[in-house]
N, C-alpha and C positions, 0 to 999 in steps of 0.2 A: 400780231406777231410779238413774241416776248423779246425784250432787249435787255433782260436782267443778267446778272452774273452767271457764268457757266460753271458747273461743278466739275470735279475731276473725272467723273464717268464720261461726261460729254466731251471733255477735252481729249481723253484717250481715244474715244470713238472717232472724234474728228481727225486726229492724227493718223489713225489706222484706216480711215476711209470707210467707217462702218455706220455713219449717220444716214438716216433717210433724207431725201432732198429737202423737205420742209424744215427739219431740224437743222440741217447743214446751213441753210440760208439764215436761220436765226443766229447761229454761231458766227457766221461770217459777218453779219451785221454788227454783232457785238464786238468782234475783233476790229472792225473798221473804226469803231468808236474808241477802242483801247489798243493803240498801236504797240504798246510795250508788251501786252500779252500776245498780240499777233506775232511779234518777233520771237517770243519764247516758243510758241507752238510751231513756227516755221523751223526753228532749230531742232525741235523734237522730231519733226518730219524728216529732216536731213539725217539725223542720227538713226531713225528707224530704217530709212532707205539704205544707209551705209551698212547696217547690220544685215539687212536682207541680201545686199549684194555680196557681202563677205560669205554669208552662208551658201549662196548660190554658186560662187566661184569655187569654193572648196568642196562642194557636194557633201556637206556635212548633214547628218541626220537631224531632224527637227529637235531643238533643245528648248524646252519651255523656259529655262532660266534666261535665255537670250531674247525672249519675246520683249519687244519694246515696252509694252505695258508693264511687264514684270520688272524690267530694269528701272523704269520710272518709279514703280512702287517701292523698290529697294532704296532708290535715292531719297524718296520722301521719308521712308522709315529711318534711314541714316540721319536725315536732317532733323527728324523729330527726336532721335536719341541725342544728337548734339544739343538741341534746345533743352532737353531734359537735363543733360549734364550741366549746361550753363545755369539752368534754374536751380539745380541742386547746389552748385558752387555759390550762387548768389545767396541762397538760403543759408548755407553754412557761414558765409561772411556775415549775414544779418544776425544769425544766432550768436556768432562770436561777438559781434558788436553789442547785442542786447545783453549777453552774459557779462561783457566788460562793464557796461553801464550799470547792470544790476549789482555787480560786485562793488562798483564805486558807490552806488546808492546804499548798499548794505554797510559799507565802511562809514559812509556819512551818517547812517542811522545809528551806528555805534558811538558816534561822537555827538551825543545828545547835548544840546545847549542847556546851560544851567537854568533850572526852574521853568522849563518850557511848559510843564503842566500847570504851573501857577498862572501863566498868561492865558492858556486855554481855558482855565477855570474862570478867569475874569470875563473872557469873551462870552462864555456860556451862561454864567450866573449873575454877572453884574451889569449886563446890558439892559436897555429899556424894556425889551420884550422877554426877559429871562423868566423861567418858571419860578413859582413861589419858593422861598427858602424853607428849610426845615424848621427854623426858629426865628422869631422876631422878638427882640428883647433889648434891654439897655446893656451898658458895659459890664455891670456887676453880674447879671444873669448870664451873659455870653461868656464871661470868664469862668463862671462855675460850670457851664456847659462844656467848655474846652477842657477843664480839669478832669471831667469824667473820662475823657479819652486820652489826654496828654498830661498826666499828673506831674511830670517833672519838667515840662516845657517852660520856656520863658513867658512872661506876662504879655497880654495884648499891648501893642504899641499905643502910646498916648499921642494922638494927633489933634488934640483939642486946640493947640496953639494955632493950627491952620484952619480951625473950624470944622473938622471932621470928627464925627462921633460914630461908634459902632452901633449898628441897628439890626443886623440879621446874621445868621450863620447857616452854613450848609455842610453836612458831613459827606465826604467823598471817600474813594477807595483807591489804593495803589497796590502794586504787586507785593510791596513790603509791609502793608498794613493800612490803617485808616489815615485819611488826611482831612483837613478842615479848611473852610473858607469863611472868613468873617468880612462882612461888607460894611464899609463906612460911607456916610453920606454927609454932604454939605451943600445945601441949596441946589439940589439936583445933580451935583457932581458926585462921583463915586470913586472910592479906592478900596482895595481888598488886601487883607492880611492872609497869607497862605502858610500852612504848617503841614509838614509831612515827614515820615521817617526817611533816613538817608537811603540812597539807592544801594544796589548790590555791592558788597565789599565795603560798606560804611563810607559812601562817597559824601563826605562832608564838604561844605563849600567855603572857600575864602570869601571875605566880604567883598562884594562887587556889584556891578550894575550892567545892564544892557538894554537896548531898545529892540522892539520887534513891531514894526509898523508904527501905529499911534500909541503903543504901550511902552511904558518904562518900568522895569523891574529892578528893585534893589534887593539883594539876597545876602544871606549870612547863615551860619550854623551855630548851634550852641545847645548844651544840655541834652544831647542825643537826637536832635531834630534839625531839619533844614527849614528855613523861613524865607518868605518873599513878601515885599510890599509892592503892589502893582498899582499904577495910576495911569490915566489916559491924558494925552495932550502935552503941551510944551510949557505949562505954567511953572516957571522956576520957583515961584513962591508957594507952590502947593505942597502936599504932604511928603512927596518924594524928597524935597529939599530938607525936610526935617528928620529924615531917617537916621542919620548918625546920632542925633540927640534923642530920638523918639524910642529907640530900641536899646536894650542892654548891650554893652561891649563884650 
């Protein structure tokens, strides 16, 4: 004998007295184990009998719309419509919230932090597992390489006082034109000098600095370009501390 859940077809047939004896015993066994559903079906039976009594007293012709099974079907359909409306409302609220967050994110995206691309370039090309640079050379050759792309730009910063020497370069691209990254090394430590055209509307930068995680960027503008010196760690005696003296004012 099955004692599993009963479907709507069996529930309607039970209420209307249309189940065969074996199936009716199964349903009754299930309802004994689930008194809340038994109470619901008992209420259905009372409603069905009340409708039959009313129809009999008034001698009304049979009306399929008043059939208890049809009434219950309409009630279930109404319940589904209400659930669908509630789901639609919840979806609308969710979409509105997502739209609001998206608008906020877009506004935040428009407030780009200064020289964010310089920090990303450091993480991509100055880390221990970075791809090979475009050029490995000394300071003189790297300066000549930069002059090929940025003829009017400021000279490479001199970080020799802190032990850092330029050793490699990589050419990059921005929406406004070519950019370049020069990598400095000192006993396994690295710093990078980044040069790029100004952003849309000639967004030149005032001299400043900011941290992003483990990275510190010092940035400035001059002679038609934006620059950044990026270092890693908290060493106050490292190349970042020399930026005001290492780069032209």
